[in-house]
SEDO-946511 format. One record per residue: x, z, y of N, C-alpha, C in turn; residue in three letters. Coordinates in steps of 0.1 Angstrom, whole numbers, always signed. Layout:
nxx:X; nzz:Z; nyy:Y; caxx:X; cazz:Z; cayy:Y; cxx:X; czz:Z; cyy:Y; aa:ALA
...
***
This chain:
nxx:+8; nzz:+0; nyy:-12; caxx:+0; cazz:+0; cayy:+0; cxx:+9; czz:+0; cyy:+12; aa:UNK
nxx:+4; nzz:-6; nyy:+23; caxx:+11; cazz:-7; cayy:+35; cxx:+2; czz:-2; cyy:+47; aa:UNK
nxx:+8; nzz:+6; nyy:+56; caxx:+1; cazz:+10; cayy:+67; cxx:+9; czz:+7; cyy:+79; aa:UNK
nxx:+4; nzz:+0; nyy:+89; caxx:+11; cazz:-5; cayy:+101; cxx:+4; czz:+2; cyy:+113; aa:UNK
nxx:+12; nzz:+5; nyy:+123; caxx:+7; cazz:+10; cayy:+136; cxx:+16; czz:+8; cyy:+147; aa:UNK
nxx:+12; nzz:+11; nyy:+159; caxx:+21; cazz:+9; cayy:+171; cxx:+19; czz:+21; cyy:+180; aa:UNK
nxx:+30; nzz:+27; nyy:+185; caxx:+29; cazz:+38; cayy:+194; cxx:+24; czz:+33; cyy:+207; aa:UNK
nxx:+14; nzz:+39; nyy:+213; caxx:+8; cazz:+35; cayy:+225; cxx:+17; czz:+37; cyy:+238; aa:UNK
nxx:+26; nzz:+47; nyy:+237; caxx:+35; cazz:+50; cayy:+248; cxx:+47; czz:+41; cyy:+247; aa:UNK
nxx:+54; nzz:+40; nyy:+236; caxx:+67; cazz:+33; cayy:+235; cxx:+65; czz:+19; cyy:+230; aa:UNK
nxx:+54; nzz:+16; nyy:+224; caxx:+51; cazz:+3; cayy:+218; cxx:+60; czz:+1; cyy:+206; aa:UNK
nxx:+65; nzz:+11; nyy:+200; caxx:+73; cazz:+10; cayy:+188; cxx:+64; czz:+7; cyy:+176; aa:UNK
nxx:+67; nzz:-3; nyy:+169; caxx:+59; cazz:-7; cayy:+157; cxx:+64; czz:+1; cyy:+145; aa:UNK
nxx:+55; nzz:+7; nyy:+138; caxx:+59; cazz:+15; cayy:+126; cxx:+51; czz:+10; cyy:+114; aa:UNK
nxx:+58; nzz:+11; nyy:+103; caxx:+52; cazz:+7; cayy:+90; cxx:+55; czz:+18; cyy:+80; aa:UNK
nxx:+46; nzz:+20; nyy:+71; caxx:+48; cazz:+30; cayy:+60; cxx:+43; czz:+23; cyy:+47; aa:UNK
nxx:+52; nzz:+22; nyy:+37; caxx:+49; cazz:+17; cayy:+24; cxx:+48; czz:+28; cyy:+14; aa:UNK
nxx:+37; nzz:+27; nyy:+6; caxx:+36; cazz:+37; cayy:-5; cxx:+35; czz:+30; cyy:-18; aa:UNK
nxx:+44; nzz:+35; nyy:-28; caxx:+44; cazz:+30; cayy:-41; cxx:+41; czz:+42; cyy:-51; aa:UNK
nxx:+29; nzz:+41; nyy:-56; caxx:+25; cazz:+52; cayy:-66; cxx:+31; czz:+50; cyy:-79; aa:UNK
nxx:+34; nzz:+61; nyy:-86; caxx:+40; cazz:+61; cayy:-100; cxx:+29; czz:+56; cyy:-110; aa:UNK
nxx:+33; nzz:+52; nyy:-121; caxx:+24; cazz:+47; cayy:-132; cxx:+20; czz:+59; cyy:-140; aa:UNK
nxx:+26; nzz:+71; nyy:-138; caxx:+22; cazz:+83; cayy:-145; cxx:+21; czz:+95; cyy:-136; aa:UNK
nxx:+17; nzz:+107; nyy:-141; caxx:+17; cazz:+119; cayy:-133; cxx:+26; czz:+129; cyy:-140; aa:UNK
nxx:+31; nzz:+139; nyy:-133; caxx:+40; cazz:+149; cayy:-139; cxx:+31; czz:+161; cyy:-144; aa:UNK
nxx:+36; nzz:+168; nyy:-153; caxx:+28; cazz:+180; cayy:-158; cxx:+25; czz:+189; cyy:-147; aa:UNK
nxx:+13; nzz:+195; nyy:-147; caxx:+8; cazz:+204; cayy:-136; cxx:+3; czz:+197; cyy:-124; aa:UNK
nxx:+1; nzz:+184; nyy:-124; caxx:-4; cazz:+177; cayy:-113; cxx:-15; czz:+167; cyy:-116; aa:UNK
nxx:-25; nzz:+166; nyy:-108; caxx:-35; cazz:+156; cayy:-110; cxx:-33; czz:+143; cyy:-102; aa:UNK
nxx:-23; nzz:+144; nyy:-94; caxx:-19; cazz:+133; cayy:-85; cxx:-6; czz:+127; cyy:-90; aa:UNK
nxx:-5; nzz:+114; nyy:-90; caxx:+8; cazz:+107; cayy:-94; cxx:+18; czz:+109; cyy:-83; aa:UNK
nxx:+31; nzz:+109; nyy:-87; caxx:+42; cazz:+109; cayy:-77; cxx:+41; czz:+96; cyy:-69; aa:UNK
nxx:+48; nzz:+96; nyy:-58; caxx:+49; cazz:+83; cayy:-50; cxx:+62; czz:+83; cyy:-43; aa:UNK
nxx:+65; nzz:+71; nyy:-39; caxx:+77; cazz:+68; cayy:-30; cxx:+71; czz:+63; cyy:-17; aa:UNK
nxx:+76; nzz:+69; nyy:-6; caxx:+72; cazz:+65; cayy:+7; cxx:+84; czz:+59; cyy:+15; aa:UNK
nxx:+82; nzz:+48; nyy:+21; caxx:+93; cazz:+42; cayy:+29; cxx:+87; czz:+41; cyy:+43; aa:UNK
nxx:+94; nzz:+47; nyy:+53; caxx:+90; cazz:+47; cayy:+67; cxx:+99; czz:+38; cyy:+75; aa:UNK
nxx:+94; nzz:+29; nyy:+83; caxx:+102; cazz:+20; cayy:+91; cxx:+97; czz:+20; cyy:+105; aa:UNK
nxx:+106; nzz:+18; nyy:+115; caxx:+103; cazz:+18; cayy:+129; cxx:+111; czz:+6; cyy:+135; aa:UNK
nxx:+103; nzz:-3; nyy:+142; caxx:+109; cazz:-14; cayy:+149; cxx:+119; czz:-22; cyy:+140; aa:UNK
nxx:+115; nzz:-25; nyy:+128; caxx:+123; cazz:-33; cayy:+119; cxx:+134; czz:-27; cyy:+112; aa:UNK
nxx:+135; nzz:-13; nyy:+112; caxx:+146; cazz:-6; cayy:+105; cxx:+140; czz:+5; cyy:+97; aa:UNK
nxx:+146; nzz:+7; nyy:+86; caxx:+141; cazz:+19; cayy:+77; cxx:+146; czz:+32; cyy:+84; aa:UNK
nxx:+137; nzz:+41; nyy:+85; caxx:+140; cazz:+54; cayy:+91; cxx:+141; czz:+65; cyy:+81; aa:UNK
nxx:+133; nzz:+64; nyy:+70; caxx:+132; cazz:+74; cayy:+60; cxx:+126; czz:+69; cyy:+47; aa:UNK
nxx:+131; nzz:+74; nyy:+36; caxx:+125; cazz:+71; cayy:+23; cxx:+124; czz:+84; cyy:+15; aa:UNK
nxx:+112; nzz:+87; nyy:+10; caxx:+110; cazz:+99; cayy:+3; cxx:+105; czz:+97; cyy:-11; aa:UNK
nxx:+109; nzz:+106; nyy:-20; caxx:+103; cazz:+107; cayy:-34; cxx:+94; czz:+119; cyy:-33; aa:UNK
nxx:+81; nzz:+117; nyy:-35; caxx:+72; cazz:+129; cayy:-35; cxx:+66; czz:+130; cyy:-49; aa:UNK
nxx:+71; nzz:+140; nyy:-57; caxx:+66; cazz:+142; cayy:-70; cxx:+52; czz:+147; cyy:-72; aa:UNK
nxx:+46; nzz:+153; nyy:-61; caxx:+33; cazz:+158; cayy:-61; cxx:+31; czz:+168; cyy:-73; aa:UNK
nxx:+41; nzz:+175; nyy:-76; caxx:+41; cazz:+186; cayy:-86; cxx:+52; czz:+195; cyy:-82; aa:UNK
nxx:+52; nzz:+207; nyy:-88; caxx:+62; cazz:+217; cayy:-84; cxx:+76; czz:+212; cyy:-90; aa:UNK
nxx:+86; nzz:+213; nyy:-81; caxx:+100; cazz:+209; cayy:-86; cxx:+108; czz:+221; cyy:-86; aa:UNK
nxx:+119; nzz:+220; nyy:-93; caxx:+129; cazz:+231; cayy:-94; cxx:+136; czz:+233; cyy:-81; aa:UNK
nxx:+143; nzz:+245; nyy:-79; caxx:+150; cazz:+247; cayy:-67; cxx:+162; czz:+237; cyy:-67; aa:UNK
nxx:+169; nzz:+236; nyy:-55; caxx:+180; cazz:+228; cayy:-54; cxx:+191; czz:+232; cyy:-63; aa:UNK
nxx:+199; nzz:+222; nyy:-68; caxx:+209; cazz:+225; cayy:-78; cxx:+223; czz:+222; cyy:-73; aa:UNK
nxx:+225; nzz:+219; nyy:-60; caxx:+238; cazz:+216; cayy:-55; cxx:+237; czz:+215; cyy:-40; aa:UNK
nxx:+249; nzz:+218; nyy:-33; caxx:+249; cazz:+217; cayy:-19; cxx:+253; czz:+202; cyy:-15; aa:UNK
nxx:+248; nzz:+198; nyy:-3; caxx:+252; cazz:+185; cayy:+2; cxx:+265; czz:+186; cyy:+10; aa:UNK
nxx:+269; nzz:+175; nyy:+15; caxx:+282; cazz:+175; cayy:+23; cxx:+282; czz:+185; cyy:+34; aa:UNK
nxx:+271; nzz:+186; nyy:+41; caxx:+269; cazz:+195; cayy:+52; cxx:+263; czz:+209; cyy:+48; aa:UNK
nxx:+262; nzz:+211; nyy:+35; caxx:+257; cazz:+224; cayy:+30; cxx:+242; czz:+224; cyy:+29; aa:UNK
nxx:+235; nzz:+213; nyy:+32; caxx:+220; cazz:+212; cayy:+30; cxx:+217; czz:+213; cyy:+15; aa:UNK
nxx:+205; nzz:+219; nyy:+11; caxx:+202; cazz:+219; cayy:-3; cxx:+199; czz:+205; cyy:-8; aa:UNK
nxx:+204; nzz:+202; nyy:-20; caxx:+201; cazz:+189; cayy:-27; cxx:+197; czz:+192; cyy:-41; aa:UNK
nxx:+191; nzz:+181; nyy:-47; caxx:+188; cazz:+181; cayy:-61; cxx:+194; czz:+169; cyy:-67; aa:UNK
nxx:+201; nzz:+170; nyy:-78; caxx:+207; cazz:+158; cayy:-84; cxx:+196; czz:+153; cyy:-94; aa:UNK
nxx:+194; nzz:+140; nyy:-92; caxx:+184; cazz:+133; cayy:-100; cxx:+190; czz:+121; cyy:-107; aa:UNK
nxx:+185; nzz:+117; nyy:-118; caxx:+189; cazz:+106; cayy:-126; cxx:+180; czz:+94; cyy:-123; aa:UNK
nxx:+185; nzz:+83; nyy:-119; caxx:+177; cazz:+71; cayy:-115; cxx:+180; czz:+60; cyy:-124; aa:UNK
nxx:+170; nzz:+53; nyy:-129; caxx:+171; cazz:+41; cayy:-137; cxx:+166; czz:+29; cyy:-129; aa:UNK
nxx:+174; nzz:+20; nyy:-127; caxx:+171; cazz:+7; cayy:-121; cxx:+174; czz:-4; cyy:-131; aa:UNK
nxx:+163; nzz:-10; nyy:-136; caxx:+164; cazz:-20; cayy:-147; cxx:+173; czz:-14; cyy:-158; aa:UNK
nxx:+184; nzz:-20; nyy:-161; caxx:+193; cazz:-15; cayy:-172; cxx:+204; czz:-6; cyy:-168; aa:UNK
nxx:+204; nzz:-1; nyy:-155; caxx:+215; cazz:+7; cayy:-150; cxx:+210; czz:+21; cyy:-147; aa:UNK
nxx:+218; nzz:+31; nyy:-150; caxx:+215; cazz:+45; cayy:-147; cxx:+226; czz:+51; cyy:-138; aa:UNK
nxx:+221; nzz:+59; nyy:-128; caxx:+231; cazz:+66; cayy:-119; cxx:+225; czz:+79; cyy:-115; aa:UNK
nxx:+234; nzz:+88; nyy:-111; caxx:+230; cazz:+102; cayy:-106; cxx:+231; czz:+101; cyy:-91; aa:UNK
nxx:+221; nzz:+108; nyy:-84; caxx:+221; cazz:+108; cayy:-70; cxx:+218; czz:+122; cyy:-65; aa:UNK
nxx:+224; nzz:+127; nyy:-54; caxx:+221; cazz:+139; cayy:-48; cxx:+212; czz:+137; cyy:-36; aa:UNK
nxx:+199; nzz:+140; nyy:-37; caxx:+189; cazz:+138; cayy:-27; cxx:+186; czz:+151; cyy:-20; aa:UNK
nxx:+185; nzz:+151; nyy:-7; caxx:+182; cazz:+163; cayy:+1; cxx:+168; czz:+168; cyy:-3; aa:UNK
nxx:+168; nzz:+181; nyy:-5; caxx:+156; cazz:+188; cayy:-10; cxx:+149; czz:+193; cyy:+2; aa:UNK
nxx:+136; nzz:+189; nyy:+4; caxx:+129; cazz:+192; cayy:+16; cxx:+118; czz:+202; cyy:+13; aa:UNK
nxx:+121; nzz:+215; nyy:+16; caxx:+111; cazz:+226; cayy:+14; cxx:+104; czz:+227; cyy:+1; aa:UNK
nxx:+110; nzz:+222; nyy:-9; caxx:+104; cazz:+222; cayy:-23; cxx:+92; czz:+213; cyy:-25; aa:UNK
nxx:+90; nzz:+204; nyy:-15; caxx:+79; cazz:+195; cayy:-17; cxx:+83; czz:+181; cyy:-20; aa:UNK
nxx:+94; nzz:+176; nyy:-15; caxx:+98; cazz:+163; cayy:-18; cxx:+113; czz:+161; cyy:-16; aa:UNK
nxx:+118; nzz:+150; nyy:-20; caxx:+133; cazz:+147; cayy:-19; cxx:+135; czz:+135; cyy:-11; aa:UNK
nxx:+145; nzz:+135; nyy:-2; caxx:+148; cazz:+124; cayy:+7; cxx:+157; czz:+115; cyy:+0; aa:UNK
nxx:+153; nzz:+102; nyy:-2; caxx:+161; cazz:+92; cayy:-9; cxx:+171; czz:+86; cyy:+0; aa:UNK
nxx:+182; nzz:+81; nyy:-6; caxx:+192; cazz:+74; cayy:+2; cxx:+188; czz:+59; cyy:+3; aa:UNK
nxx:+194; nzz:+52; nyy:+13; caxx:+191; cazz:+38; cayy:+16; cxx:+195; czz:+29; cyy:+5; aa:UNK
nxx:+206; nzz:+32; nyy:-2; caxx:+211; cazz:+23; cayy:-13; cxx:+201; czz:+23; cyy:-24; aa:UNK
nxx:+196; nzz:+35; nyy:-28; caxx:+186; cazz:+36; cayy:-39; cxx:+173; czz:+29; cyy:-35; aa:UNK
nxx:+169; nzz:+30; nyy:-22; caxx:+157; cazz:+23; cayy:-17; cxx:+159; czz:+8; cyy:-18; aa:UNK
nxx:+171; nzz:+3; nyy:-15; caxx:+173; cazz:-12; cayy:-16; cxx:+173; czz:-16; cyy:-31; aa:UNK
nxx:+178; nzz:-7; nyy:-40; caxx:+177; cazz:-11; cayy:-54; cxx:+163; czz:-11; cyy:-59; aa:UNK
nxx:+155; nzz:-1; nyy:-54; caxx:+141; cazz:+0; cayy:-58; cxx:+133; czz:-13; cyy:-54; aa:UNK
nxx:+135; nzz:-19; nyy:-42; caxx:+126; cazz:-30; cayy:-38; cxx:+130; czz:-43; cyy:-46; aa:UNK
nxx:+141; nzz:-43; nyy:-52; caxx:+145; cazz:-55; cayy:-60; cxx:+144; czz:-53; cyy:-75; aa:UNK
nxx:+139; nzz:-41; nyy:-80; caxx:+139; cazz:-38; cayy:-94; cxx:+126; czz:-42; cyy:-101; aa:UNK
nxx:+127; nzz:-43; nyy:-114; caxx:+116; cazz:-45; cayy:-123; cxx:+112; czz:-32; cyy:-129; aa:UNK
nxx:+122; nzz:-24; nyy:-132; caxx:+120; cazz:-11; cayy:-138; cxx:+126; czz:-1; cyy:-129; aa:UNK
nxx:+119; nzz:+10; nyy:-125; caxx:+124; cazz:+20; cayy:-117; cxx:+119; czz:+34; cyy:-121; aa:UNK
nxx:+128; nzz:+43; nyy:-125; caxx:+124; cazz:+56; cayy:-130; cxx:+133; czz:+67; cyy:-124; aa:UNK
nxx:+127; nzz:+78; nyy:-121; caxx:+134; cazz:+90; cayy:-115; cxx:+132; czz:+102; cyy:-125; aa:UNK
nxx:+143; nzz:+108; nyy:-129; caxx:+142; cazz:+120; cayy:-137; cxx:+145; czz:+132; cyy:-127; aa:UNK
nxx:+135; nzz:+141; nyy:-126; caxx:+136; cazz:+152; cayy:-116; cxx:+135; czz:+165; cyy:-124; aa:UNK
nxx:+141; nzz:+175; nyy:-119; caxx:+140; cazz:+188; cayy:-125; cxx:+128; czz:+195; cyy:-121; aa:UNK
nxx:+120; nzz:+201; nyy:-130; caxx:+108; cazz:+209; cayy:-127; cxx:+110; czz:+222; cyy:-135; aa:UNK
nxx:+101; nzz:+232; nyy:-132; caxx:+102; cazz:+245; cayy:-139; cxx:+99; czz:+243; cyy:-154; aa:UNK
nxx:+93; nzz:+232; nyy:-158; caxx:+90; cazz:+229; cayy:-172; cxx:+102; czz:+221; cyy:-179; aa:UNK
nxx:+112; nzz:+218; nyy:-171; caxx:+123; cazz:+210; cayy:-176; cxx:+123; czz:+196; cyy:-169; aa:UNK
nxx:+132; nzz:+188; nyy:-173; caxx:+133; cazz:+174; cayy:-167; cxx:+120; czz:+166; cyy:-170; aa:UNK
nxx:+115; nzz:+159; nyy:-159; caxx:+104; cazz:+151; cayy:-161; cxx:+107; czz:+137; cyy:-154; aa:UNK
nxx:+101; nzz:+127; nyy:-160; caxx:+103; cazz:+113; cayy:-155; cxx:+91; czz:+107; cyy:-148; aa:UNK
nxx:+93; nzz:+102; nyy:-136; caxx:+83; cazz:+94; cayy:-129; cxx:+87; czz:+80; cyy:-130; aa:UNK
nxx:+77; nzz:+72; nyy:-135; caxx:+79; cazz:+57; cayy:-137; cxx:+72; czz:+49; cyy:-127; aa:UNK
nxx:+79; nzz:+39; nyy:-121; caxx:+73; cazz:+31; cayy:-111; cxx:+74; czz:+16; cyy:-114; aa:UNK
nxx:+64; nzz:+9; nyy:-109; caxx:+64; cazz:-6; cayy:-111; cxx:+66; czz:-12; cyy:-97; aa:UNK
nxx:+79; nzz:-14; nyy:-92; caxx:+81; cazz:-19; cayy:-79; cxx:+77; czz:-33; cyy:-76; aa:UNK
nxx:+73; nzz:-41; nyy:-87; caxx:+69; cazz:-55; cayy:-85; cxx:+56; czz:-55; cyy:-76; aa:UNK
nxx:+50; nzz:-44; nyy:-74; caxx:+38; cazz:-43; cayy:-66; cxx:+41; czz:-43; cyy:-51; aa:UNK
nxx:+54; nzz:-41; nyy:-47; caxx:+58; cazz:-42; cayy:-33; cxx:+59; czz:-56; cyy:-29; aa:UNK
nxx:+54; nzz:-59; nyy:-17; caxx:+56; cazz:-73; cayy:-12; cxx:+70; czz:-73; cyy:-5; aa:UNK
nxx:+79; nzz:-79; nyy:-11; caxx:+93; cazz:-80; cayy:-7; cxx:+95; czz:-85; cyy:+7; aa:UNK
nxx:+87; nzz:-96; nyy:+10; caxx:+88; cazz:-102; cayy:+24; cxx:+83; czz:-92; cyy:+34; aa:UNK
nxx:+73; nzz:-85; nyy:+32; caxx:+67; cazz:-75; cayy:+41; cxx:+77; czz:-63; cyy:+43; aa:UNK
nxx:+83; nzz:-58; nyy:+32; caxx:+92; cazz:-47; cayy:+33; cxx:+105; czz:-52; cyy:+41; aa:UNK
nxx:+109; nzz:-64; nyy:+38; caxx:+121; cazz:-69; cayy:+45; cxx:+119; czz:-71; cyy:+60; aa:UNK
nxx:+107; nzz:-76; nyy:+63; caxx:+104; cazz:-78; cayy:+77; cxx:+102; czz:-65; cyy:+85; aa:UNK
nxx:+95; nzz:-56; nyy:+79; caxx:+92; cazz:-43; cayy:+86; cxx:+103; czz:-33; cyy:+86; aa:UNK
nxx:+112; nzz:-34; nyy:+76; caxx:+123; cazz:-24; cayy:+75; cxx:+137; czz:-30; cyy:+75; aa:UNK
nxx:+139; nzz:-43; nyy:+76; caxx:+152; cazz:-48; cayy:+76; cxx:+160; czz:-46; cyy:+63; aa:UNK
nxx:+153; nzz:-44; nyy:+52; caxx:+160; cazz:-41; cayy:+39; cxx:+160; czz:-54; cyy:+31; aa:UNK
nxx:+171; nzz:-56; nyy:+23; caxx:+172; cazz:-66; cayy:+13; cxx:+175; czz:-59; cyy:+0; aa:UNK
nxx:+170; nzz:-66; nyy:-11; caxx:+172; cazz:-60; cayy:-24; cxx:+187; czz:-59; cyy:-27; aa:UNK
nxx:+191; nzz:-49; nyy:-35; caxx:+205; cazz:-47; cayy:-39; cxx:+205; czz:-44; cyy:-54; aa:UNK
nxx:+214; nzz:-51; nyy:-61; caxx:+216; cazz:-48; cayy:-76; cxx:+224; czz:-36; cyy:-78; aa:UNK
nxx:+220; nzz:-28; nyy:-88; caxx:+228; cazz:-16; cayy:-90; cxx:+242; czz:-19; cyy:-95; aa:UNK
***
C-alpha cells in the first residue's frame, strides 16, 4: 500500500509504503509489516514492525544505542544486521537492507521474541518498484 501527502506549509511531498507480512507472529492478531517513509524523493526512514512483543536489545550500536541483531534472508542470501531497537515496538532498518528488499523475490526476517526466534515472511513483489524508486530515490540492490 502507498500513502502520499504534501505538507501545506513546506510543500514537502511525503510517501509511505507499507508491506504486510504473509504470516503473523505468535501472540499477535496482526501481521508484521515493513514501512518505508520518503520525503521529497529521498528515503528518510525504514521500519520493521513485528506487531508482537519482541525481546530486549541484545547489543549496543556504534553510539551506544540499543540494537537487536536480526537474521535476514534475501532470496538465496543470509546476513546478520544490527537494527536500532525503538522502545520495544519496532526496529529501524538500514538503507542497504531496504534496497535489497525492494528487488527481492523472497524476504524473511528472524527476530528474537520472548518465545524464541520467530520468522516474518514477506512477498516484496507486491511493491511497485517504479513508484518506490520515484518517491524514495531507491534502486534495488543484490545481496
